[in-house]
N, C-alpha and C positions, 0 to 999 in steps of 0.2 A: 735755729729752732728755738723757739721760745720754750721756757721750762711750763710746769704745772703751775709752780710758785707764780712768775711772772703774769700766766694767764689769769690767774686765780685772783692775782691785786689788780689788771686791768677790769677784768668783769666787777669784782667790787666796787671800784672807785666808778664805772660809768653807769650800773645801777643805780649807785648812791646818788649819781648827778640826775644822772633819768626815773629820780624817785616818781618825776611827774614824769617820764615820759609819753604819758598819753595826751600832755598839753604840748600844743606846738608855739614856737615863739608868738611873744604878745608884744606888739609893739604901743606904748602908750598913744592914746589919740589926743593930739596936741589941743584942742576942743577943748580937754577936760582937766588941761595942766595947770589952765589957770585956778580954777574950781580947790586944788590942793595946795592950801598955804600953811597944813602941819600934817608932819607924818608923826605916826607912831613905830621907832626903829625896836626891832624886836633883838634880844643878844644874838653876836655871831660866836656860836661857839667854837672850839677846836675841832681841828681835821680828826677825824678817824680812821685816819687811811694817811699815816707818814711813808713815803716809800724812796729808795735809792734804786731806781731802775737800768738796766743796760737792753737796750732792744737793738744792739748790733751782736751782743753773745756771741764773742770769738771763739770762744769753746765749744758750745752751742753748735755754732755754725760750722766747726772744724769734725766735731765727734758725736753728730748727731743725740739721741735721744741721754747718752750719759754725759756728753758734755752740756748738756740742757740743764740736766739736774744739777752739774755744778756749778752752773752760773747763775740759777736758782736759788740753790744754797746760797753760795755767796752773795748774790742780793736782799736775800731774806734777813741776813745777818748785819749788813749794812743799815736794812733799813731799821732795825730792832736799835743798831747800834748808835744812829742818828736819832733816832726818837728818843733815845734813853739821854742823850746830850742835851737835846732841846729841853728836856727834862728836868735836868739836873741845873741848868744854866738859867731855870725859871725863864727861860723863851717863848710866850706865847702869840699866836695869833691874831686872836680875836679881839682884844684890845686895840691893835693899831689901824685894824680895820674900822673897828666903827668908830674911831674916833676920824680917819680918813671921811666918813659917809656923813658923823654928824656935822665937821666941819666944812665941806664942799658944800651939803642941802642947805647949812644956814649962808655959806657965801651966794647961795642961786636965791635965796629968800624964801627959805620952806624953814619953818619952825619945828625943831626934832624933841619929840617925846620919849625919853627912853622908857623901853619897857623891858628890866633885866629879869624880871621873876615873872614875865608871861612868855610859855612854849607853846606850841603848835602838837597836836597830837597825830602820828601816822593813820590815816584813812583804813578803814576796814577791808578795802579791797587793793592796799599796798601801793595805790596808784595816786601819792602825793599825799601832801598833809590835810589835817581838817585841822582852821582857824576859829571854828562856832565859838571855842573858849576864850578866844583874845576880844578882850574890851578896854576900850578907849574912847575918847572923844575927840581923836585927832581924826581928820578927813580921812588919810588911808593909810595902811598897815603897811610896812617895810621888813620883807624878811631877806635874810643876804645870810648864806651857808658856804662852807667849804666843802671838797668832794676830798679828792687826790690833791697831795701838799708833798713836794720834794723837789729830788731833781732826775734826769732823765739824762742817759746817751741814747741819741736816736742812731735809727740805723746807718750804717756807713761813716761813722761818727766817733773817736775816742774820748771827745770831749764830755764831761756833766753839764748839764744847765738848767735852772730851777725851772720844775712843771708843775702850776696850781690850778684845780678846777675849780668853778664857782657860780653858786645859784644865786638869783636873783626873781624877788615877785613880789608886785605892789598891789594890795587886794582893796576894796573898797571897805571900810570899818564897820560899815552898817550891813552892807549884802553879802559881804566876801567876795565879792565877784571878783574877776580877777584883771588887773587894770594893765598890767606888765606881766612878763615873763623872760626869762632867759638865762641862758648856761654860756661861760664863758670860761675858753682855756687860755690862760698866757702863760709865756717863758717858751713854750713847743703847741705846734699845731696839731689838735685833735685829730685822730682817726673817725670821731662820731661826728656825725651829721647833724645837722639843727641846732650846732654851736657857732658860739660866736668869738673868732681868734684874737690873742689881744698880742699885738709883738709891742718890741722897742724897749720892755723891760731885763732885758736879760744881765743880767748884774752877775758877777762874779762867777764864771765861766769857769770851772775846775777840767786840767787836764787828766787827773787820777783821781779814782774816788777817795781814797787816801787821805790826799790833801782834801778834800772836802770834809771828811770825817776829824781831821784833824781844827779845822777851822768851824766851829758850829755856828758861832756867832753872825760871822760872815757868811756862813750860808743862808742862815737863818734873813739875815738882811738883803741878799737875793730871791729870797721866796718872797717877804714880804712888799720889797721893791714892785713884784707882780702884783701883789694884791691891791698896793696902791694905784696901779693900772688899771687895772679893774674896779676900784670903787669910783675913779673919774669917770668912767667908761659907763658905768650905772648913772652917777649923777645927772651926765651928760644927756643919757636919755630920758632921762626924768623930769628935765629943764629944758 
């Protein structure tokens, strides 16, 4: 039985990623690809949901609600400890993702214009973001953001592996029409429909959560490896 804390984290992560839940996956029309010669890249902010999740939950399985509460309390403390370690070591996820996107798009022949000081606003109906305030001379606007980022021990497993969720949206810079939209789950297959799973980035798998917490830099490398894999998937989709 998953604890209330586990369910709250998962719900928050999924709601965060599905801020555009009313938007179905949108593939880029290849006929329009050649017209996109430069892209305005919005800043990739830090994840607001750092979590160490145990979805197997041995205590919860054996002891019901009480065990679930114990699992939830442990997971919450682990998550706070890991987030604090990342902060103390100044390990940020946004800059490496920005660099991977910039270099990948440049390699594909797309000029990148960084817009670090312009950010979209939440729509009044809470269904996605409002990009009407973004001003640029680029052909399109690319917005990439993080949902959950951390480690998960899947059901029927005792190992902790990286799990991160990433959203990507490309818009026409003038009309703000959505040209491309996808949600990605890397390192662990997401239970959410309409999400593209990215495998092959399961670096730094830990047998114990304590070992993970003692190796903040290595654990961070595992998460950023998944982000790099997602960046490559986004770039491939745009060219």
